[in-house]
MIMAR-915584 format. One record per residue: residue number from 1; x, y, z of N, C-alpha, C in turn. Coordinates in nm, 4 decimals, always signed. Example, Ala and Ser with C-alpha at 12.3 -4.5 7.8 and 13.67 -1.06 7.14 Angstrom:
BEGIN
<site 1; <+1.3190; -0.5690; +0.7800>; <+1.2300; -0.4500; +0.7800>; <+1.3200; -0.3300; +0.7800>>
<site 2; <+1.2850; -0.2250; +0.7080>; <+1.3670; -0.1060; +0.7140>; <+1.2900; +0.0030; +0.7870>>
//
This chain:
BEGIN
<site 1; <+20.9321; +17.3740; +5.1240>; <+20.8798; +17.2529; +5.0650>; <+20.7619; +17.2831; +4.9705>>
<site 2; <+20.7460; +17.1991; +4.8827>; <+20.6247; +17.2129; +4.7909>; <+20.5034; +17.1407; +4.8442>>
<site 3; <+20.3872; +17.1822; +4.7999>; <+20.2653; +17.1222; +4.8529>; <+20.2624; +16.9779; +4.8116>>
<site 4; <+20.3173; +16.9377; +4.7050>; <+20.3168; +16.7907; +4.6631>; <+20.3995; +16.7073; +4.7608>>
<site 5; <+20.5041; +16.7708; +4.8213>; <+20.5869; +16.7032; +4.9200>; <+20.5070; +16.6863; +5.0549>>
<site 6; <+20.4287; +16.7846; +5.0821>; <+20.3453; +16.7831; +5.2036>; <+20.2343; +16.6751; +5.1875>>
<site 7; <+20.1823; +16.6593; +5.0649>; <+20.0734; +16.5628; +5.0463>; <+20.1190; +16.4261; +5.0657>>
<site 8; <+20.2445; +16.3961; +5.0595>; <+20.2983; +16.2555; +5.0781>; <+20.3019; +16.2237; +5.2279>>
<site 9; <+20.2893; +16.3251; +5.3173>; <+20.3020; +16.2982; +5.4636>; <+20.1677; +16.2558; +5.5181>>
<site 10; <+20.1610; +16.1889; +5.6245>; <+20.0412; +16.1442; +5.6951>; <+19.9918; +16.2671; +5.7735>>
<site 11; <+19.8683; +16.2506; +5.8291>; <+19.8091; +16.3609; +5.9047>; <+19.8916; +16.3912; +6.0356>>
<site 12; <+19.9379; +16.2848; +6.0963>; <+20.0171; +16.3043; +6.2194>; <+20.1459; +16.3714; +6.1880>>
<site 13; <+20.2095; +16.3344; +6.0770>; <+20.3396; +16.4016; +6.0330>; <+20.3135; +16.5489; +5.9973>>
<site 14; <+20.2000; +16.5773; +5.9373>; <+20.1603; +16.7123; +5.9031>; <+20.1493; +16.7994; +6.0236>>
<site 15; <+20.0754; +16.7441; +6.1303>; <+20.0560; +16.8133; +6.2537>; <+20.1870; +16.8458; +6.3211>>
<site 16; <+20.2838; +16.7524; +6.3222>; <+20.4131; +16.7765; +6.3787>; <+20.4870; +16.8785; +6.3026>>
<site 17; <+20.4758; +16.8758; +6.1730>; <+20.5485; +16.9714; +6.0762>; <+20.4936; +17.1114; +6.1012>>
<site 18; <+20.3596; +17.1202; +6.1231>; <+20.2996; +17.2454; +6.1389>; <+20.3480; +17.3083; +6.2784>>
<site 19; <+20.3628; +17.2260; +6.3787>; <+20.4125; +17.2693; +6.5079>; <+20.5624; +17.3191; +6.4977>>
<site 20; <+20.6410; +17.2317; +6.4225>; <+20.7786; +17.2788; +6.4038>; <+20.7927; +17.4080; +6.3291>>
<site 21; <+20.7123; +17.4256; +6.2290>; <+20.7163; +17.5521; +6.1499>; <+20.6714; +17.6721; +6.2287>>
<site 22; <+20.5695; +17.6495; +6.3172>; <+20.5225; +17.7592; +6.3952>; <+20.6338; +17.8017; +6.4946>>
<site 23; <+20.7017; +17.7037; +6.5557>; <+20.8125; +17.7425; +6.6444>; <+20.9282; +17.8092; +6.5695>>
<site 24; <+20.9571; +17.7625; +6.4461>; <+21.0629; +17.8260; +6.3702>; <+21.0256; +17.9664; +6.3287>>
<site 25; <+20.8953; +17.9861; +6.2961>; <+20.8489; +18.1226; +6.2640>; <+20.8577; +18.2167; +6.3780>>
<site 26; <+20.8193; +18.1658; +6.5010>; <+20.8332; +18.2472; +6.6192>; <+20.9858; +18.2912; +6.6432>>
<site 27; <+21.0722; +18.1929; +6.6302>; <+21.2137; +18.2233; +6.6465>; <+21.2640; +18.3213; +6.5386>>
<site 28; <+21.2187; +18.3116; +6.4191>; <+21.2590; +18.4030; +6.3170>; <+21.2052; +18.5389; +6.3438>>
<site 29; <+21.0803; +18.5556; +6.3892>; <+21.0297; +18.6788; +6.4212>; <+21.1092; +18.7463; +6.5374>>
<site 30; <+21.1477; +18.6636; +6.6311>; <+21.2211; +18.7181; +6.7462>; <+21.3602; +18.7651; +6.7020>>
<site 31; <+21.4274; +18.6893; +6.6134>; <+21.5512; +18.7233; +6.5562>; <+21.5425; +18.8551; +6.4768>>
<site 32; <+21.4350; +18.8688; +6.3996>; <+21.4118; +18.9857; +6.3161>; <+21.4007; +19.1096; +6.4079>>
<site 33; <+21.3191; +19.0891; +6.5146>; <+21.2967; +19.2018; +6.6076>; <+21.4225; +19.2504; +6.6782>>
<site 34; <+21.5083; +19.1583; +6.7039>; <+21.6343; +19.1899; +6.7763>; <+21.7475; +19.2319; +6.6792>>
<site 35; <+21.7183; +19.2236; +6.5477>; <+21.8159; +19.2633; +6.4435>; <+21.9217; +19.1583; +6.4193>>
<site 36; <+21.8933; +19.0350; +6.4572>; <+21.9894; +18.9192; +6.4327>; <+21.9662; +18.8451; +6.3031>>
<site 37; <+21.8511; +18.8696; +6.2410>; <+21.8138; +18.7931; +6.1226>; <+21.8724; +18.8541; +5.9944>>
<site 38; <+21.9555; +18.7823; +5.9258>; <+22.0242; +18.8292; +5.8062>; <+21.9364; +18.8142; +5.6821>>
<site 39; <+21.8714; +18.6992; +5.6688>; <+21.7883; +18.6701; +5.5544>; <+21.6387; +18.6848; +5.5867>>
<site 40; <+21.5809; +18.8012; +5.5670>; <+21.4402; +18.8242; +5.6012>; <+21.3442; +18.7480; +5.5175>>
<site 41; <+21.3873; +18.6954; +5.4049>; <+21.3019; +18.6146; +5.3140>; <+21.2584; +18.4799; +5.3834>>
<site 42; <+21.3364; +18.4376; +5.4835>; <+21.3017; +18.3170; +5.5566>; <+21.1692; +18.3356; +5.6309>>
<site 43; <+21.1332; +18.4551; +5.6741>; <+21.0063; +18.4793; +5.7394>; <+20.8916; +18.4498; +5.6435>>
<site 44; <+20.8991; +18.5030; +5.5224>; <+20.7945; +18.4848; +5.4207>; <+20.7856; +18.3352; +5.3792>>
<site 45; <+20.9000; +18.2652; +5.3592>; <+20.9005; +18.1301; +5.3226>; <+20.8406; +18.0383; +5.4292>>
<site 46; <+20.8755; +18.0700; +5.5511>; <+20.8213; +17.9882; +5.6642>; <+20.6697; +18.0134; +5.6798>>
<site 47; <+20.6280; +18.1354; +5.6674>; <+20.4854; +18.1628; +5.6777>; <+20.4038; +18.0946; +5.5698>>
<site 48; <+20.4588; +18.0890; +5.4483>; <+20.3930; +18.0257; +5.3357>; <+20.3988; +17.8717; +5.3500>>
<site 49; <+20.5017; +17.8180; +5.4099>; <+20.5076; +17.6755; +5.4350>; <+20.4030; +17.6308; +5.5404>>
<site 50; <+20.3807; +17.7203; +5.6375>; <+20.2747; +17.6876; +5.7357>; <+20.1412; +17.6931; +5.6690>>
<site 51; <+20.1148; +17.7808; +5.5816>; <+19.9888; +17.7871; +5.5097>; <+19.9709; +17.6600; +5.4172>>
<site 52; <+20.0820; +17.6208; +5.3617>; <+20.0716; +17.4980; +5.2789>; <+20.0360; +17.3771; +5.3597>>
<site 53; <+20.1045; +17.3650; +5.4786>; <+20.0777; +17.2434; +5.5653>; <+19.9331; +17.2529; +5.6080>>
<site 54; <+19.8856; +17.3639; +5.6550>; <+19.7457; +17.3781; +5.6995>; <+19.6499; +17.3454; +5.5924>>
<site 55; <+19.6784; +17.3838; +5.4666>; <+19.5860; +17.3589; +5.3575>; <+19.5881; +17.2084; +5.3281>>
<site 56; <+19.6985; +17.1455; +5.3201>; <+19.7017; +16.9990; +5.2921>; <+19.6413; +16.9253; +5.4092>>
<site 57; <+19.6611; +16.9641; +5.5335>; <+19.6108; +16.9036; +5.6464>; <+19.4518; +16.9093; +5.6396>>
<site 58; <+19.4063; +17.0233; +5.6041>; <+19.2560; +17.0422; +5.5897>; <+19.2004; +16.9574; +5.4813>>
<site 59; <+19.2697; +16.9419; +5.3707>; <+19.2248; +16.8572; +5.2576>; <+19.2164; +16.7095; +5.3026>>
<site 60; <+19.3198; +16.6659; +5.3716>; <+19.3313; +16.5297; +5.4165>; <+19.2157; +16.4953; +5.5264>>
<site 61; <+19.1899; +16.5964; +5.6104>; <+19.0877; +16.5755; +5.7167>; <+18.9498; +16.5743; +5.6513>>
<site 62; <+18.9230; +16.6581; +5.5499>; <+18.7964; +16.6592; +5.4820>; <+18.7771; +16.5291; +5.4010>>
<site 63; <+18.8836; +16.4822; +5.3426>; <+18.8742; +16.3527; +5.2703>; <+18.8521; +16.2360; +5.3635>>
<site 64; <+18.9026; +16.2425; +5.4833>; <+18.8882; +16.1372; +5.5767>; <+18.7417; +16.1320; +5.6310>>
<site 65; <+18.6724; +16.2534; +5.6452>; <+18.5381; +16.2554; +5.6903>; <+18.4390; +16.1976; +5.5915>>
<site 66; <+18.4669; +16.2086; +5.4705>; <+18.3724; +16.1575; +5.3635>; <+18.3739; +16.0072; +5.3540>>
//
């Protein structure tokens, strides 16, 4: 997903999305370690999506504090 798509979500939805992505990333790492992962680019995409969610979440939380 793009950062603009994440910005449309609420803080609660972003927290849920971050948890889902973290679980997906763990599963991808496990599949990669066991040799079952065919598309290793998914690891990089998921890791970047986690970073995007955390960035947008931080922006929203800082804006809420002001």
